[in-house]
N, C-alpha and C positions, 0 to 999 in steps of 0.2 A: 504494500500500500504506500504509494508515494503521492505527494502533492506536486502539481505542475503548473501552478497559477502565476508564478513569478514573472514579472516584466523584465526581460533581459535585453539590454542593448550592449553588445560587445563585439569586438572585431572577430571573435570566433564564430559569430553567426553570419558572417559575410559569405557570399558565394565563393566557392573554391575556383581559383584561377591563378595563372602565373605566366611569366614571360619566358621565351627561349630565344630571343633575338641576340645576335652577337653584341657583346659589350666591349668598349675600349678597355684595354688593360693598363694603359699609361695614366698616371695621375694628371688631373687637370689643374691648372694654376689659376688661383684667384688673386694672387698677389705675389710679391717677391719672395716671401717666406711662408706662404700659405697654400698648401696642396689639398685639394678636395679629392675624396676617394669615391670612385664610381662602382656601383654594385647592382646586382639583380634581385636582391632581397634584403630584408631587415629582420633583426631578432633582438630579444631583450639584452642578450650579452654578446651580440656580434657574431654568433656562430650559426651556420646554416647546414642542415643535414643533407640537402640535395645540391648536386653540382649545377653549374650554369647550363650544362648541356642536357639536363634531364628532359625526357620526351613525354613522360606522363607520371602522375603520382603512383607510387608503388602499389597501392591498393586498388587503383582503378583498372577496369577491364577494357583494354583497347578492343574496338570492334563490337562492343556491346550493341545489341539491336535497339532500335528506337521505335516507339509506338506505344499503344495501349494507354491505360490510365491507372493511376494510383488514387484510391479513395479511402480517406481516413476520417475519424470522427474528431470534432472539436467539442469538448465538454464545456459549454457555455450557453447562455440563453440566446444571445444575439451579438451583433456588433453594429456600430453606427458611424464608422469612419474608415476610409481607405487611406488615411494619412497616419502612419505609424510613428511619426517623428516628433509629435507634440504631446503635451499633457492632456489637452482637450479631447474628449471622445473616448470610445471603447473600440480600438482598431481590430480589424479582421485578422485572423491567424494567417501566417505564411507570407506576409507582405514583403519580408526581407529578400525573397528570391527574385524580385523584379528589378532590383537595382544593382548596378556595378559599382566598384570602388577602385581607388588607385591601386591598391594591393590587397591580396586576400590570402587566407591561410591554408596550411597543409594539415589535414586531419591526423597525421602521424607525428606532428611536431608542435610542442607547446610554444606559444608566443613567438612564432616566426611567420613572416609574410613574404610573398613573392609577387612580382609584377602582374597586374591585370590590365587596367587602363594605362597605367604607367609601365613602360618596358624597362626603365632604368631609373636609378636615383643616384645623385651625387651628394656626398655628405661633407660638410665643412669640418675642419679639424676639431673644433670645440663641440661639434654635434648640435649646434643651435640652429643651423640652417640646412635645409634639404631641397635640392632642385630635382623635381620629378619631370621626366620626359614621357610625354603621352604618345600612345599609338594613334597615328593620324587616321587609321581606318575606323576608329571607335565612333559609333553614332547611336542616336536614340531610335526608338521604334518607329518614329515617323520619317526617318531618313536624315534628319538634321544632324550635323556633326557635333560630336562631344568635344569641347575645347577647354583650354585652360580657364577661360572666363566662367564656364559652368562649374569647374572645380572650386574656384575662388568664391563664387556665389554660394555654393553649397556649404563650404566650411564656415563662411561668415554667418549665414542665416541659421545653421544648426547650432553654432556657438552662441548666438545672440537670442534666438527664438525657439530653439529646439526643446525637446523634453528635458527636464532637469538632469536626468541621468546622462543624456548626450552632452549637455552643457558641462557637466562635471568632467567627462572624458576629454573635452576640448579646452579645458581651463588653461592649458599652457600654450595655446595657439596665440601668438602675438600678432602675426600678420601673414596673409597669403596673397601673393602677387602673380599676375599673369605676365611673364616676361616675353612670351610669344604665344601663338595659338596652341602650340604643343609643349609649352614649358611653364611649370608652376614652381615658384620659390616659396617655401614655407619657413617662417622664422618662429622660434620658440622663445618664451619668456625666460628670464634668468631663473636659476634654481628649478628647472623643469624636471618632471618625473622621468624615470627610466623608460617607461612604456608610452610616453606621450605621443611620440611620432607614430607608434603602431596604431594607437587609437585614431589619430588623424588620418592615416593612410587607409584605414578600414571603414571610413564613413561613406555612406551612399552618395553618389554623384547625381545631383538633381539638375533639371533643365532650367537655366535662367530665363529663357524665352517663355517657357510655360508659366512660370510664377510671376511674370510681368502682368499676366491677366488673371491670376488665381492667387487668393490669399493663403499663404503658407501657414499662417497662425490659426486657421480655422479647420475644424474637422469637416469632412464632407464625403459624399458618396460618388463623386466623379473620379474614375480611375486616372491617376496622374501619369504624365509622360515619363517613361523610364527607358533603360537601355540594356537590361539584363537578359538572361537566357529564357525567362518567362515573362509573360504579361498577364494582367488581370483579364480574365475571360468573363463568362457568365456568372452572375451571382444573384442571390435573392436574400435580402436582409432577414436574418433570423432563421434561415434554412441552410444556406450553403454559400461557398465561394470557390471558384475554380480558376486555375492558372494554366494558360496555354503556352506550350513551348513555341518559341519564336523560330520559325523555319530558317529565316535568313539572319539569325543572330550573328552579329559581327565577330564575336569571339569564339564561335563554335569550333574552329579548327586549331585553336591554341593548344599546345601540348598538355597543359593542365586541365583542359576541358575534354580531353580524349577519355571516353568511357563514362562521361557524366552527362547529366541533364537528358536522361533517356526517355522519360515518359512524355507522351504527347499532351497529357492532361494530368494535373495534380489537383485534387478536389478535397475540400474539408466540408463535411456535413455537420451541422450544429445540433447538439442534443443537450437538454437541460440537466440530464442525469447520466452518469456513466452506464448504469444498467440499461437504459434505453438505447444508448449507443452500441452496447454489446449485443443487444437483440437485433439491431440493424446489421451488425456484422454477421451474426448467425444466419440471417435471412439473405445475405449476399449483397445487400445494398451498399455496405462498406466492405472493402476487400482486404484491409489490413488493420490489425488491432493490437495494441500493446496492453497487456494485462497489468494493471497497477495494483492489484490486490492478490495476495497469496491464495485466498479462498477461491477467488474466481478461477485462478490458474489450476488449482487442485481439483475443483469440483464442477466447474462451469462448462467443460468441453465434452460432455457426454451427449452429443447430438449426431445425427446421421452423417453430416458432411465430414466430421472428424473420423468417424468409424470407417467410412469408405475412402478416405484419403483425399477428398476434395479440399479439406482444410488441413494444414500442417502446423504443428507447434514447434517453435524453435526457442531453445534457451541458449543465448549468446553471452559468453563472458563479457562483463562490463569492465573494460580496462581503464576507465576514467576513475578519478577520485569520485566517490559517491556524493560529494558535497555534504551539506548538513540540512537535515530535515528535523523539525520539532514543533512543539506548541510554544509560540513566542508570546511573552508578556509585553504589554505596552507600558513602559515605565513612565509614560506621561500621565497615567492614571494613578491617583493617590493610593489606590488599593495595592499597587505593586511596587511602591517606592522602596520598601525594606527587603533586602536580599534574603533575609531569614524567612519571610513570608513566601517568597518565590521558591526557595529550597523546600519548604514544608509542602507546598502544593506539588512540587515535582516528585516527592516521595509517595504520592498517591497513585502514580502510574506503575502498575506491576507488569513490567515487560515480560518477565519469565512466564507469567500466566497467559498474557496475550499471545506470546509466540507459540505456546503449546496449544492453546485452545482456539485461537483465531487465525493464526498465520501458518499453521502446519509446519512449524519449525523452520520456516524459509528465511528468516531474517537474522541479522546480527545487530546488536545495540550500538547505536552511535554514541560516542562519548566526547569526540573532539570535533572542532570546526574544520580540521584538516585530516579527517578520518582516512585511514588506509593509505597515508602518504608519509614520506620521511619528515614532514613538517609537523606531525602530530607530537605533542609534548608527552613524554613518558619518563617515569622515574624522577629522581631528584635533578634539579637544574645542573647542566654541565658547566665547567669553568667559563666556556664561551657565553653561555646564557647568563651566568651570574655577572659577567662583565657588563651586560646590558641592564640587568635587573638592579644592581646595587644603587645606581643613581635614583631609582624609583622607590627605594625603601621609604616607607612612611606615606607614599602616595598610592600604593596598591595594597590589597589585603596581604597580611603576613603569610597566609597559606600559599601564596604564589612562590615563596622560597622553599616550599616543601613539595610533596607529591601533588600532581595536578588533580583537580576534582574529577571524580568518576561517580556516576550514579550507582548506588548500592545494588547488589544482586538480592532479589527478594527470595522468599521461601517458595514462591510459585503458587501460593494458595489463593491469590487474588485479593487477599485481605491480610497482609503481613502485619501482625500486631506490633512487632518490634519497630517496624518502619513508621507505623501510624503513631506509636508512642513518641518516637523521635520527632515526627512532624508536629505533634501537639506541643512538645517542649520548645521547639523553634518558634511557634506562634506565641507562646507565653513569653519567651525571651524578647520577642519583638513588641511586647506591650499589648498584645491582644487579650481579650477576656471572653470566657465562655459564659453565656447567660441563657440558661435553659437550653433550647435546641439550637441556639444561634452562637456563632463565633463573631465577636465584635472587634473591629479595629480599635487602635488606641483612641481614635476620635469619637468612638461610640457608635459609628456607622456599622451596619452589617458587613461582614466580609463576603461580598457577592461579586460575581462578574459574569460577562457574556462571552461565549465562544462563538465567533462569527465564521460562517461557512456558506458555500454556494450549493453544496450537495449533501446528501445524507451518508456518503461513503465512510466518513469517520465516526459516525454515530455509535457503531458497535464497539469502537475503541474508547471513546470519551465517556460513555455511560458507566463502565466499570470504574474508571478513574473518578468520575463525578460521585459515584456511590461512596468511594473511600473519603472523598472530600466532605461529603454530607455527614459522614460519621464524626468528622471533626467539627461540624457546625457551619461549614462553609456552604454557600448557596450558589453553585454554578448553574448556568443554563446555556442551551445551544440555540442559536438563531440562524435560520437559512434565509438568504437573500438572493436576488438574481445577480447575474454577473456584472451588469452595469452599476448597480448600487454597491456591490462589493468593491469594484475598482474605485468608485468615488470615495468610499469610506477608507480604503487603504491609502489613496492619494492624500487624504486629509488627516490620516492617522486617527480616524474615528472608530476605534475598536478597543476591546479589552484584551482578548486573546485570539490568535489565529493559528492555523497550521500552515507552514510554508516550507519550501525546499529551495535552497540556493546552491549554485555550483561554483566551485573555485578551481581555476586551472592549475596545471602543473607548475606554472611560474606565476604565482599570485601577484597581481598588479593592482590596477585601478578598481577591481571589484572589491578590494578591501576597503577602499574609501567609500564605495557605494553601500556596502553592507554594514560597516561598523563606524564610519567616520561621523563625528558630531554634526558637521555641516549637512550631510545627507539626512540626518535625523530631524533637522529643522527646516528642510526644504520640501515644499509640497511635491508629492510624487517621488520623493526619495525612497531608496530601498533599505535604509536603516530603520526597519519596521519597529524594533523594540525601543528605539530612541536612545541608544547608547550615547552617552555624553561624558566621556572620560578623557581628560588631557593625556593620561598615560597611553591610552589606546591610540589617540591621534598621533602621538609622538612615535609609537611603534609602527604604525602604518606608514608614516612619512619615512622612517628609517628603512622599511621594507621596500618602498618605492624607489629609494635611492641606492639600494644594494648594488654593488658593482660586480658581484660574483654570485653564483648559485649557492655556494657554501655560506656566504653572509646572509643570503635571503632565507635559507633553511633555519639558521639559528634564530634570526629575528622572528620568523613566523612561529617557531616553537615558544618563544617568550610571549608573543601575542596570544597564542592559544592558551597559555597558562592564565594570563590576565583575563581573557574573555570567559574562560570556564569558571574562574573565581567569581565572576559577576552574576552567575545564576540568571542569565537573561532568557532562558528557555527551558523547556522540558524535552531533552533529547529523545528523538524517535529511533529509527532503525534504518537499515539499508539492505539491499539484496546484492549479492555478487554477480547476478546475471540479469540481462534484459530478457523479458518474456514476450516474445512476438508470436502472434498467430496470424496466418495469412491464407486466403484462398490460394490454391496451388497454381497461380498464374505467373509467378515471378522467378527470375534468375538473380543471382547476386555474386559479387566477386568472392574468390577463394579466401582472400585476406580481408579481415575486418579492420578498419582504421582504429587507431588508439583512442582518439578523442570523441568519436561518435560512430553510430552504425552507418550513417550516410544513406538511409533508406531512400529518401526522395531524390538524392543526387546520384547515387551509385547503382542502385538496383535497376532492373529493367523488366519489361513485359516479355515473357517467353510465350510466343504464339503457339508452339506445339503443346506445352503444358496446359495453356488456357483452353485449347480445343479439346484435349483429353479430359480435362476437369469438367468442362461444360457438357461433354458427351455422357459422363457418369450421372449427371443430374437429370 
């Protein structure tokens, strides 16, 4: 059971593409003593795994057939915007696939990007300036050329008027200039972050001409002009949206696009409940489904199409970090101000009982924000960690200098008396009082809160947890709202508790600012949902963003993990080591699965022979 409602704007979501044009090997001179370096890609620490001469990504299947359609479900009530770059509105799912960017990523390589619209980039010695050289054949879907002026327009308007998450990613952009139709010079501010240029180069390129007659700052249902491998096709608000492959896509023959963008149509059908979407899959209306609950995977596939082979089940090892999923407290609410209250409530979740009785033993407990990576804090702080921690002594909880906080293992009864006794003691230590059936806050108000959701999928998990809370006199309740109201309430931080899942890459960067930085927690639409506001956390994030080596980054993130875990900002959930995919037997897929994602919509393809045989069985 995983949550997937998070709004994510990141360079990892960009379309995969890269360059393979010959590059100059000699340094270019910008001044008497200033040599610029020319390259075909960029990365966090300057290393690239692929050579300049690569002809396709290692996981892509050259010669993959094109055609057919991929139909998946979107669990939401509706959408009201085709502009996914602003705070206003509830955008349709999948919009990122219609836009190209200067550079884009390799799904086997953390925080490295290769040329897409730009075939080369020159870097100044101080790395404050980058000169991007654009492919002259790049154009928008209406045939108009994509030029440096479009790039400059896009970066400026996204920085100044884009969604707060995008503005945060572009905070170090000082200036973008068109030096020629095919040359863009980007200048960064002083003290720029390590990954700032990656964020800039991964932003969508918009048409300046189109937005001269359209208001970028407003949500709307007119498909905007774009330049990518897909364009918005048919859609019906509240029911579906489809994306059509662009037959004459200007970049279709680039080496990094070989074996990709294979479906003629990618469509998302909207369902208010996961269970309804699953029924649509069983009926064949939707042809690919990812099971988000262990119970569905274990018991939901006893139907004829599975038994006769028309539907296949795939458990694919998930090589990514699982990210962190949990029930997040909103610290802006007085009820959750005291970390002892937050810890007490966390003791009411009996994961061992849940895993045995609800999850079929399929999950592992999440304890760290960097779970299953070398950045997870374990044991006592190392000498390298203590070097960072000592200046923070007195500014962070003392426990940070000991073993990192780990949720206790219960007796699996569903009502562990020892843990509930500990929870009661924490509430008393926080100044709460038990008055009859009620637990009162120090203010005299009842200790009560609302758990906000859009579906009932988590109800079977939260109800046993709520039962334990009620034994303590706490009054929790669950409220279901539609997706538009849910987004509006998250954007304005108008909630008590939610469930959410966030992903962190193998080279953590600006997502740390978005998820944990104090500024994000005070900005409408920010992704710091708990409202973490800790100078020590901000300092550690800044240090991580400026790490000059992976070793330095690892140590800094371990310290950050210790400090965050000591804050008791969430009730950690669980993760699965596998992705659970069920599909009608229409598809082919590469032999190698990329490290960072399955790449279903970009790398899989329609297998006409399989599809014919499957349909014949029905």
